[in-house]
C-alpha positions in Angstrom: 108.2 122.7 84.1 111.6 122.1 85.5 112.0 119.4 88.2 115.0 118.9 90.3 115.1 115.5 92.1 116.3 115.6 95.7 117.5 112.8 98.0 115.5 112.3 101.2 118.5 112.1 103.3 119.7 115.7 101.9 116.5 117.3 102.8 116.2 116.2 106.4 117.4 119.4 108.0 114.9 121.6 106.1 111.7 122.0 108.1 108.4 121.2 106.5 105.7 123.7 107.2 102.2 121.9 106.8 99.3 123.9 106.6 95.6 122.6 106.8 93.3 123.7 103.8 90.4 123.2 106.1 91.1 125.0 109.3 93.9 127.3 108.1 96.1 126.3 110.9 99.8 125.1 110.4 101.3 121.9 111.6 99.1 119.5 109.8 97.2 119.1 106.7 93.5 118.4 105.9 93.4 114.6 105.9 94.6 114.8 109.5 92.6 117.8 110.7 91.0 117.2 114.2 88.4 119.9 113.4 87.1 118.1 110.4 87.4 114.5 111.8 87.4 114.7 115.6 89.8 113.8 118.1 91.3 110.4 118.5 90.4 108.1 121.5 92.7 108.3 124.5 94.6 104.9 125.3 93.1 102.7 127.8 94.2 103.5 131.5 94.4 100.9 134.4 92.3 102.0 137.4 93.9 101.4 140.7 92.6 99.0 143.4 91.2 100.4 146.7 93.9 100.0 149.4 96.9 100.5 147.1 99.5 103.2 148.4 99.4 106.6 147.0 102.0 106.1 144.3 100.2 103.2 142.7 96.9 105.1 142.8 98.0 107.2 139.8 96.6 106.2 136.3 99.3 105.0 134.0 99.1 104.0 130.2 100.9 100.8 129.4 104.3 100.7 127.9 104.6 102.9 124.8 106.9 102.8 121.7 109.1 105.7 120.7 107.9 105.5 117.2 107.1 109.1 115.9 104.7 110.3 113.2 105.0 113.7 111.7 101.2 114.4 112.0 98.5 112.4 113.7 96.8 109.8 111.6 93.6 108.8 113.6 91.1 110.1 111.3 88.2 109.0 108.8 89.7 108.5 105.3 89.9 105.9 102.6 91.4 102.7 103.8 93.3 102.3 100.6 95.3 105.5 100.8 98.9 105.0 101.5 100.9 108.2 102.6 104.8 108.5 102.2 105.7 109.9 105.6 109.2 111.3 106.6 108.3 111.5 110.3 107.2 107.9 110.7 109.7 105.3 111.9 107.8 102.2 110.6 105.5 101.2 107.9 101.8 101.2 109.7 98.2 100.3 108.8 95.0 99.8 110.7 93.6 97.0 108.4 94.4 93.5 109.5 93.2 91.9 106.2 96.0 93.6 104.3 98.8 91.8 106.2 100.1 88.2 106.3 102.3 86.3 108.6 101.3 88.6 111.6 103.5 88.2 114.7 103.6 89.8 118.1 105.4 93.0 118.7 107.6 94.0 121.4 106.1 97.3 122.4 102.4 98.1 122.9 101.9 101.7 121.5 103.3 104.0 118.9 103.3 107.7 119.8 102.0 110.2 117.2 103.3 113.6 116.6 100.7 115.4 118.7 101.2 113.2 121.9 98.1 110.7 121.1 99.0 107.0 121.2 97.9 103.9 118.9 98.0 100.3 120.2 100.1 97.9 118.3 98.4 94.7 117.5 101.2 93.0 115.7 103.7 93.1 112.7 103.3 91.4 109.4 103.9 91.4 105.7 102.0 93.7 103.0 100.9 91.5 100.4 97.4 92.5 99.3 96.4 92.8 95.9 96.3 96.4 94.6 98.6 97.7 97.4 102.3 98.4 97.9 104.6 95.4 98.6 106.1 96.2 102.0 107.8 94.1 104.8 107.7 94.6 108.5 104.5 96.6 108.6 103.0 97.5 112.2 99.3 96.9 112.7 98.0 99.9 114.6 94.4 99.7 116.0 92.3 102.7 115.1 94.9 103.9 112.3 93.1 104.7 109.1 95.7 106.6 107.2 98.2 103.9 106.1 101.9 105.2 106.4 104.8 104.3 104.3 108.0 105.1 106.4 110.6 106.7 104.2 113.3 106.0 106.7 112.5 102.2 106.7 112.7 102.2 102.9 116.1 104.1 103.0 117.3 101.5 105.8 116.2 98.7 103.2 118.9 100.2 100.8 116.2 102.0 98.5 116.4 105.5 97.3 113.6 108.0 97.5 113.5 110.7 95.2 111.0 113.7 95.3 110.0 116.0 92.5 107.5 118.7 92.2 104.8 116.3 91.2 105.9 112.7 92.2 107.8 110.6 94.5 110.0 107.7 93.0 111.5 104.9 94.9 114.3 102.8 93.2 116.5 100.0 94.0 120.2 99.7 93.6 119.8 99.2 89.9 118.1 102.3 89.5 114.8 100.4 88.7 111.6 102.3 90.0 109.9 100.0 92.5 107.2 102.2 94.0 105.7 105.6 92.8 103.6 108.4 94.6 101.8 111.4 93.4 101.4 114.7 95.0 98.0 115.5 96.3 96.4 119.0 96.7 97.2 118.8 100.4 101.0 118.6 99.5 101.3 115.0 100.4 102.5 112.1 98.5 100.2 109.4 97.9 101.3 105.9 96.9 99.9 105.1 93.2 99.5 101.8 91.5 101.8 101.5 88.3 99.0 102.3 85.9 97.7 105.4 87.9 101.2 106.8 88.2 101.7 106.3 84.4 98.4 108.0 83.6 99.4 111.1 86.1 102.7 111.4 84.4 101.1 111.5 80.7 98.6 113.9 82.0 101.4 116.4 83.2 103.3 115.8 80.0 100.1 116.8 77.8 99.5 119.8 79.9 103.2 121.0 79.5 102.8 120.4 75.6 99.7 122.5 75.6 101.5 125.4 77.4 104.4 125.1 75.0 102.2 125.7 72.1 100.5 128.7 73.7 
């Protein structure tokens, strides 16, 4: 099996065609399917007081952030899953206990790819045992699909390379600091060091069997 690593920056111009394995529609994948997991709640609106002028009677959401996620992430899933997301501008999680040194954030909402919004509760450092080590992670209410921003990794001077079966994040010394494995829905999920090593060994053994047959 031949593999050709490709830099993330070099593939930005090529569109990614997601297809859901549950409903069969394009534009999203099974873990983010509304038909399977239901639609997210709408953001809180402020009801106008009686007697205000006509302009003020319109319901308006609070200030939103310009952050964008390639596909919506308000769905039911394992809270331990961390997805590498090329359309996400910041690392994000909905689990407060994962973060330390949580501080207030300047904006109130993030905007998902389908127009839905999630409320930002703060920003902190991901230092939970058994999870990737990340700085500047947004805490977003209702977010159950934890997201690793590829652009944020690149901004930190890291290199992100994708192959057919895995994703490798390395530093300026070419040391691998983070790994991801490709799932059946064509997403790349963060994997602990031992799990990534096990997956690599499994692929190697399968290739050896093919060579002998």
